[in-house]
N, C-alpha and C positions, 0 to 999 in steps of 0.2 A: 505494498498500500505505499501510497505518497501520501507525504504531510505536508503541508505550507501553515507556519504558523503566523501571528499577528506581529510579534517583533522580529521575524524574517529567521534569526539566527543564522548568521551566515560568520565563517570563522576568518577574525579578523587579521590573523596572520599565516592566510591562506591564499594566493590568488584567485581571481573569481573562477578561472579554467580548476582547479584544483578542487574549490568548494562544488563545483557542479559534479567533478567526476568521482568525489567519495563514492556513492553509493558500485561505481562501475567498479572502482580500484577493489572493493569488499568483495566484489560478485570474481576476482579474477580477472577480468577484460583484459586483453591485450593493450598495448601504448596507443598503437594505430588504430583500433577501434573506439577507445577513450577517446581520442582526439577528434575524430569524425564526429564522434554524438555530440561532443561539447559543443561545436562549429556549428552543425545544424541545429542544436538548442540556440543559441545565441541568434543564428538566422530568425529562426522562427519567433522568438521575442524580438526582434528589430534592436539587436544591439550587437555592432560588425565586431566578428571573431577576432581580427586582426588590431581592433581597437581596444575591446576590452578582457580579451584572454587574460593577458599580464596583467593586470590593475590588481588591487585591493580593495576590501568592502568599504574600505572610509574615503577613499575616490570615485564616489557616487553616490546619486543622489538615492533618497529614500525611495521614491518608485522606482529607479533603475537597480537596486539592491532586492527590492519586492520581486520584480519580474525575475532576476539569477535565483530568487528561494522557488520560484514557479516552477524554473526551469531544472534545477535541481531536484524537485520531487520526482520529477518527468525522466530524469536519466535513466533508468532502468525498465522504462516502459511501462509501469504497474497499471493493471484493469481499472483499479480504484483509486480514488484520489479524496483525501478528507483535507480541507483548507478551513480552518480556525479562526475566521475573523481577520483574515490573510492583507484588508484593506483598511483594515481600522485604525491603523498607526498613520496613515496617508492623507494628507490635508485634501480637501474637497475637492478641487481643481484636478489635481492628478488623481483623486481614488476615480473619480469617473470616466477621466483617461484610462486606467490601468483596467476599468471593469469592461469598457469595450474591446480594449486590447487582449482581456482574456477570455473573451464570447466568440472572438475572430481567432482563436485559438483552438477553442473550444469545437469549434467547427473541424477544424482539422483533424483535431487527434481523437476526436468521439469518446470522451471515458465515459465513466460515472464518476462523479465529483459530489460528497458531500458539503454543504459548504454552507457553515457554523454563521450567524450573523444575528444582532439584536436589531438590526433596521429593517424594518418591513418594504420601503422602496427599492433598497437593496436585493431582499427575498425576490421580488416580483420580476427586477432586472433581470436577474442572474439565473432564476432557477424554473426549471420543469416541472418540478413538484414541489409543493412548502408544506413541512412539516412544523406545528405549532404547538409547541408548548408550555402548560404550564404547573409549573411545581414539580419538573418531571414527566409529567401525563399529556399523554398526546389528547389534545382538544380537536383538532383537525389535520387532514393531510390530504390536498386535493391540488390540482393544476392553479397557476393565478388566477386565472380568468376564473375559476367555481370559487376560489376564495373572498375574492372582491364582490363577486354577484351574487352569493349563496352563503353567506356566514354561517356557521352553523350553531353559533348562540352570539348573548350577547358581547363575552369575553374576545371572541373573535371581532366582531363588528366595531368594540372600540380600541382593540389592538390596529386595525388598517386603519380606522379612521373614518373621518366624516366625507373626505373626496376621495371616495371610490370610484366616481368617474373619470378624475382626474388621474388616479392613481393607474388607469389603463393604459395612460400612454405613455409611461412605460415598458408596460406589455405590450403593445401592438408595434408592430415594424413599418417602417416608411411604405415596403411594398405593400402592406396592405389594402392601403388607403390610396395610394397616389395614381394619377392619371397617366396609364402607359402610353405611349407611342407619340411624345409631344412633338408640334410642328418645328423642324430644322431645318437649317441650312446650311450648305455646304460650304466653307470658309472663301474659296476661289471662285464662288459664284459671282454675277456683278449686283449691283446695288436694284437696278432697273426689274432683276429674278426677285428680291427680294420685295419688292416694293408690290411685285405683281403678286407675291405671296400673301404680303399681309392686307391685301385686298380681299383677295378671295378667303382666306382663313377670318377676315376681321379680326384681325388681330393689329397691337401697336407694338408686339415685340414677336423675336423670333430668335431662337437659338441657334448659334451657329457652333457647327461639329467639322471636324476632319476627317479624312478619308475614311478611319476606324471608326466613326461616330463616336469620337473623344470629344468631350467637352473644349471649346476655344474660348468662349463668352458669348455674350448677346449681342442684338443689333435692337435699333429703335428708329422710329420713321423721322427722328431728328438725326441721326449721324447719318443716315442714308443722304441727309442734302450736300454734305463735304463731299469733294471732289476724291472719287477713289474708281482705280479700276475692280475691285474684288469686294467682298462683303469682309474677310477678315482684316482689310487695312481699317475698316472703321467698326470693328467688334470691339464692345466693352468687354474687359475682363472682369469675374466676379467670382468670388468665392461662397457665392450662393448655390453650394451644395453639399451632399451628404449620401454616403453608401444606402442602399437602400431597404440596407439591414439595422440600419441605426433606427430606433426608438423614435413614436410621435413624438413624445415629450422634446426629443432633440430637434426633431424636424420643429414644431410649434415655434421652441426657442431662435432656429434660425430665420423660420419668416419673419417674427419679429424683429430680428437685426437688421434685416437686410429691406431694401427697399420696395423689389421689383414684385412682391405681394405673391410670390411663391419661391419656392427652392428646387433646386433639379436632382432627382435620384439618380445617382449610377452607382455601376459594381464597382469590383477591386482594380479594375484595370482603368478605370474612368469614362469607360463607355455609358452613357446616356440610356437610359429606362423608362424614366418617367419625370412627373413634376409634380408638387405637394402643395395645396393651400390650403387656409384655414376652411373653405366649404369643402374639401376632401374631409379634412380631420372630423368634423362635426356630421358627417354622415355615416362614417363606420363608427361612430362613439353611440350614434342612434340604433345601429343596428342589435 
């Protein structure tokens, strides 16, 4: 079983590579296999091996140390992992980032994980099933959606809180509410072509993409007035985009942050799959 604790517990006198390699060494792996495993785990948690293998824990941020703790727990590929409040000691901004990173990793490794937390929002975001305990006794064991919509008793109802509908935003993914196949235009198309599309689609904006359908930016009617040969020359860059696997809570936050009125949903390669606005979120919450 892999084990990740709240205070991480990295050995300060060992390098990052040595910390990750503890269990493989105890299992008698040869050095070549150990190095290959350490490098692959560091790649998986987005910490370049050539940069981090020789460092010591004190040279890393708290969030980076926690990632190493996760990598160490996965070093011998255990079928089950126990994570005991792994993000509890991390500041809120880094905690959310680590949660998202871990969900991305979980999609790849597909392991059974027992995740202990006192934070109901974290439980809803991270868990496929939630086991709610009171004084050591099981009160309700259910999927997050069931816990929110069908609390077993007053204790569960109070623990979850009165904003159960808003908490569902943490549970639902952007891909469940987005409008697929939004109108796009290639960056090498002419401004005249963009104007024709806007007129046909009765819209003031178009998303600009490259030949791989990756996001370049967007163009509006005002930009098309400028003299240019292609749409790409006048396209405005934007960071109003999120992974389609992000939560609707993250999506709503981004919608309020940007002036577009919507955000663009992309996959891991940056390819566009849809758009999301407030109406889309309201519609899926009413279901």
